[in-house]
N, C-alpha and C positions, 0 to 999 in steps of 0.2 A: 121202647126204642128212643134213643136220643133224637131230638128234632133240631137240625141245624138249618139256619137260613143263610144261603150263600149271598155274600155282599159283593161278589164279583172279583175279577182279577185286579189286584192293586199295583202290580209291578211286573214289567217285562223289559229286560235290558235292551232288547232289539228296538224298542220304541224310543230309546234315549239318544240314538245317533252315535254311540260310542264306537270307535274303530280300534280301540286298544284292548286292554285287559278285561273290560266288561262289555263283551259283544253279545253273548247269549247265555241262557240258562240262569235261573234263580232257584237254587236247590237248597234243601235242608234248612228251612227257616228256624230260627231260635231267637227269643226276645229277651230284652232287659227293659224294665220299667223305670222311667225317669219322671221327674215332676211334671214336665210339660210335653213329653213325647215318649213314644215307645220305639226303641232301637231294635230293628230286625236285622240280625246277622244272617248271611246266606252265602252260598258258593256260586261263583260265576266263572265264565270261561271266555278267552279270546277265540278268534277263529282257529280251527285246527291247522296243523302243519300240512304241507303237501302230501305227507304220508298218512294223513288222517289221525294223527296223535293230538290229544288235547292236553292242555294244562288247566288247572282249576285253582281259583284264588278265593280267599276269604274277602267278603265285602259287607256293607250294611247300608240300610236306608233308615230314616227316621220318619215315623208316622205321628201326626197330630193326635195327642192323647184324647182330645175331645171329638175327634173324627178320624178313626183309624183307617179310613179309605183315602185319606189325604196325605201324600208324601211331602214332607216339608224340608228334607235335607237328603243329599246323596253323598256317599263316600267318594272322595276324589282320588284316592290311591289305596292299594291293598294294605289293610292294617297289619297283615302278617305276610312277609315275603316268603317265597318258596325256599325249601331247604337247599343247602349247598351241594356241590358235586359229590355224588355217591351216597347221599343221605337217604333215609327212608321216605322223606317227603319232598324229594327233588322235583317231582312232576305234578304235585297237586295236594291240596288240602280239602277233602270232601269225603263224607259229610262232616258237619260240625255241630257242637252244642256249647252254649255259653251259660255261665252261672256266676253270680256275685258271691264273693267270699270276703266279708268285712269290707275293707277299702280296696280290694283287688277284684278284678274280673278274670275268670279263667275261661279259656276256650279249649275244648277237647275236639280233636279232629282225626280223621283217617288220612294218613299220608300215603301217597301213591308211589310205587316203585314199578318201573317197566321191566318186563321179563321177556324171555325168548319163547319158551314152550307154551306159556299162557300169556294173555295180554298184560296182566298187572298183578301185583301183590299189594297188601295194605297192612299197616299197623297203626296203633292209636298213639298220638302225641298230645302234648298240652303246652300252652303258652299263657303268659300272664300279662294283663294290662293294668296300669296304675294311672291312666288318664281317661277313664270312662269308656274304654273300648276303642279309642281312636287309633291306638297302636298296641301291638303285642310283642313280647319277647319270649322266646322258647326257654323252657327250664333246662334244656340240654339238647344235644344234637341227635339223640336217639329217642325211641318211643317209650312210653310208660306201660304199654300193654302190647305185646307182640305175639306171634305164633309160638307154640310150645308143643311138647309131645302129644298132648291131648287135643290141641287145636292147631294142627300142622299147616293149615292153609291161611288164607287171608283173615285178618281181624279188623273190624271197622264198624261203621255206622253207629258211633257213640251217642248216647243220650245220658246226661248226668243230672242227678238231684242230690240234695242233702236233706236228711231227716234226722233231727237231733244233731248230734256231733258226728254222725257217720255219713260218708259219701257212698252213693250207689251209682254204679255205671252199668247201664244196659247197652249191649253191643251185639254184633253178629260175628259168628265164627264159621269159617268155611268148612264144609264137610267133604267136598270132592269137587273135581272139575269134570264136566261132561263134554264129550266130543260132539260137535255139530258140523253142519255143512259149511258154515261160515267161519266160526272161530270157537275155541273152547269157552264154555259158559260155567260160572261157579254156582254151587248150591250152598246156601248159608242159612243158619238158624240163630234165633235169639237166645242170648245168654246174659249172665249178670256177674258182676264182681263188686266187692266192697272194699273200703279203704278208711283209714283213720286220718289220712293227711291229703288225699287226692292225688298222691304220687305213687305209693306202693299199694298194689291191688291184690286182693285174694279172690280167686275165681271160684264160683260155685261149681262149675264143671258139668252142668247139665243143660240140655235144651229145655226152654221154659214153655214153649207154645206147641201144642199138638198140630200136626199137619192137617190141612183141609184138602189140598190138591195132590196128595200123594207124597212119597218120600223125597221127591225132587222139587217140592215147593220151596221158593225162596222167600225169606222174611227179612224185613229191614226196618231201621229207624223206630225202635220201640220207645214211645214217649209215655211216661208214667206220671200220673197226677193223683195225689191223695185227697179223698173227699169223704167226710163222715166216717173215718176210720177204715175205709176200703181203698185199695190201690186200683186205679183204672189205667189200663194200657191201651193206647191207640197205636197201631203199627201198620206197616205196609206188607203186602204179600202178592206174589205173582207166580206164573208158570216159569219154568227154567228155560224154555225156548220160545222164540217168536214173541217175546214179551214187549216189543216195541209196537205191536199191533193192539188194537182195541180189545180183541177177544181174550188175549192172554196177558194183557198189561196189568199194572199194579192196581190194587184196590186197597181200601182201608179196613183193617180188622180191629177187633176189640176183645179184651179179656179183663177179668177181675181177679183179685187175690186179697187175702187178709194177712199174708205173711211174706209176700214177694217171692216165694219159692214155688208154691203150687198155684197154677193159674187155670181159670175156667174160661175157655174160649167161646165167645158168643158173637160172631161177626154180624149176625142179623140185627144186633142192637146198636151197631156203630152209627147208623143214621146218615152216613156220608157216602154218596155214590157219584158216578159220572153224570154229567148233564146230557140232555138230549142232543145238544149241538154246542159248538164253540170250543174254546181253549182247553176245557177240562172234560170233553166228551169221550175221550179214549181212555184216560186213566186219572185217578186221584191217588196221591201217595205222599209219603214223608210228612205225616201230620205232626203239628206241634200245638198242644193245647195249653192255654194260659188264661189267667184271670186278671182283670184290671177294672177298678171302679165298680165292683159288684157284678160284673158280667164275665161270661166265659166265652172265649174265642178259639177258633182253630185256624191256623195257617197251614197251607198245604200246596203241593206242586200239582201241575196239570200235565197235559199231554207231553209225550216224549221225555218223561222223567224230569220235567221242569224246564225244558228248553223253551216252552211257551209261557213261562213266568209262574208267579205264585198268586194264590187267591186267599180270601179271608171269609170265614163263616162265623156266625154268632149262634150260641145255643139259645133257642127261643124261650125255654122255660127253665128257670133255675132249679126247679124241683125234679128235673129229669134224672139227676143222680139217684134220688131215692126211688123214683118210679122204675128206673132200670134195674135196680137191685131187687125190688119186690117182684118185678116181672120175671 
């Protein structure tokens, strides 16, 4: 089992006194490593409308590279504005994933579209920064990966990596919408696509992770890191209903693969669970694993799917990778 030491909650927008676009939520953390700091991109929201509708904006904070629990800089305005009237990302950019590509930084994000019969739909877009992530410009007004005959419902929750010259995108595809007493709820599973340029994607077309909670299990934000020739996936999973409560809320799962196609799910090895009390006592979710200065860290969301902020954990033993595989 991986052994993670929780270093605590490092950021909660509600503690900052913002009354505008960054009021609450710190969701879907994704990092870039700079010489003196680690830039953490995430999604945040202003207060909902009187009808209860949210917007979601891209944002970032900078952490001291020598002390990752110390925030040294805040984003003062959204690096990427919401899409225009009628576009696929008019109402939100969430979740997100950032990656450095030579002198550019790309962000992949799920754009929100509001609907009538169901609450929302989503497709994956991308934008490029040439100023270190301070601002991003869309590559176009439409998505780079959207629903299709085999994936007819929402497409989102992107996580992107490059291995060699090829781009790999892990995402979720909606399988169905379920009726509930409150509102329809989606069921979505983890899938993968590949690309030569990060813009034109070839879908694998299969669900990657077996269900643990039954066919209506929801899976999200699959973050993949390669270590010692093996691909390690940390992801989120939850029940389809009443998931904002502790019992059915998000947990962090784990799987391994040698080819990125066939995955062996072993959640019991993830080593990350809810705390007995506090901001992450009801759920842990949307993990992002990264390495800096010889150490491995995990950023993750807490209760209410990140409304209560994001936390940081450090892997206690660097040989956990080998021990997990041998176990």
